[in-house]
C-alpha positions in Angstrom: -8.6 -2.5 0.3 -11.9 -1.4 1.7 -10.5 2.1 2.4 -9.4 2.4 -1.3 -12.8 1.2 -2.5 -14.5 3.7 -0.2 -12.4 6.5 -1.9 -13.5 5.3 -5.3 -17.1 5.2 -4.1 -16.9 8.8 -2.9 -15.7 9.7 -6.4 -18.3 7.8 -8.3 -20.7 9.9 -10.3 -24.2 9.6 -8.8 -25.8 10.3 -12.2 -24.4 7.3 -14.2 -22.9 5.2 -11.4 -19.4 5.3 -13.0 -16.1 6.4 -11.7 -14.8 9.5 -13.4 -11.5 11.3 -13.1 -11.5 13.3 -9.8 -9.2 16.0 -11.1 -8.3 17.6 -14.4 -4.9 16.0 -14.3 -4.4 12.9 -16.4 -2.7 11.3 -13.4 -5.8 11.5 -11.2 -7.8 8.4 -12.1 -7.9 4.8 -11.1 -5.1 3.7 -13.4 -3.6 5.9 -16.0 -1.6 2.7 -16.9 -4.7 0.4 -17.3 -5.9 1.4 -20.8 -4.5 -0.3 -23.9 -2.5 2.9 -24.8 -1.4 3.9 -21.3 -1.9 7.5 -20.4 -1.2 9.3 -23.6 -4.9 9.8 -24.3 -7.5 12.0 -22.7 -8.2 10.7 -19.2 -12.0 11.1 -19.6 -12.2 9.5 -23.1 -14.8 6.8 -23.4 -12.1 4.2 -23.7 -10.5 5.3 -20.5 -13.8 5.4 -18.7 -14.6 1.9 -19.9 -11.3 0.3 -18.9 -11.1 2.1 -15.5 -14.7 1.1 -14.6 -14.2 -2.5 -15.7 -11.1 -2.6 -13.5 -13.0 -1.1 -10.6 -15.6 -3.9 -11.1 -12.8 -6.5 -11.1 -11.2 -5.3 -7.9 -14.6 -4.8 -6.2 -15.5 -8.4 -7.1 -12.1 -9.5 -5.9 -12.7 -7.9 -2.5 -16.0 -9.7 -2.2 -14.2 -13.0 -2.8 -11.6 -12.2 -0.2 -14.4 -11.3 2.2 -15.8 -14.7 1.6 -12.5 -16.4 2.5 -12.3 -14.3 5.6 -16.0 -15.1 6.6 -16.9 -11.4 6.7 -20.6 -11.6 5.9 -21.3 -7.8 5.8 -18.4 -7.2 3.4 -19.5 -10.1 1.2 -22.9 -8.6 0.8 -21.7 -5.0 0.3 -19.0 -5.7 -2.2 -21.0 -8.3 -4.1 -23.8 -5.7 -4.4 -21.3 -3.0 -5.4 -19.8 -5.2 -8.1 -23.3 -5.9 -9.5 -24.1 -2.2 -9.5 -20.8 -1.3 -11.2 -21.3 -4.0 -13.9 -24.9 -2.7 -14.5 -23.6 0.9 -14.9 -20.8 -0.2 -17.3 -23.3 -2.2 -19.4 -25.7 0.7 -19.5 -23.0 3.2 -20.5 
């Protein structure tokens, strides 16, 4: 889980703090399946960016909860802060 979140962090845009598609292909994003209409739209549409980043927030927050159960204090702090940062970026956008 942490390796996957690190991959997403490496592909997060430093300007707006959001995850964007890392390739021109419509299959190269967090979840082409996650949006209400699946992958038939443009991968970088505002709707896709919103849903993908909301899902990224959800899974980041979930990892912080798992870290809490496992008593991994450094991970709790990191992923809680990451979830807060992602939520702020989504709300700003």
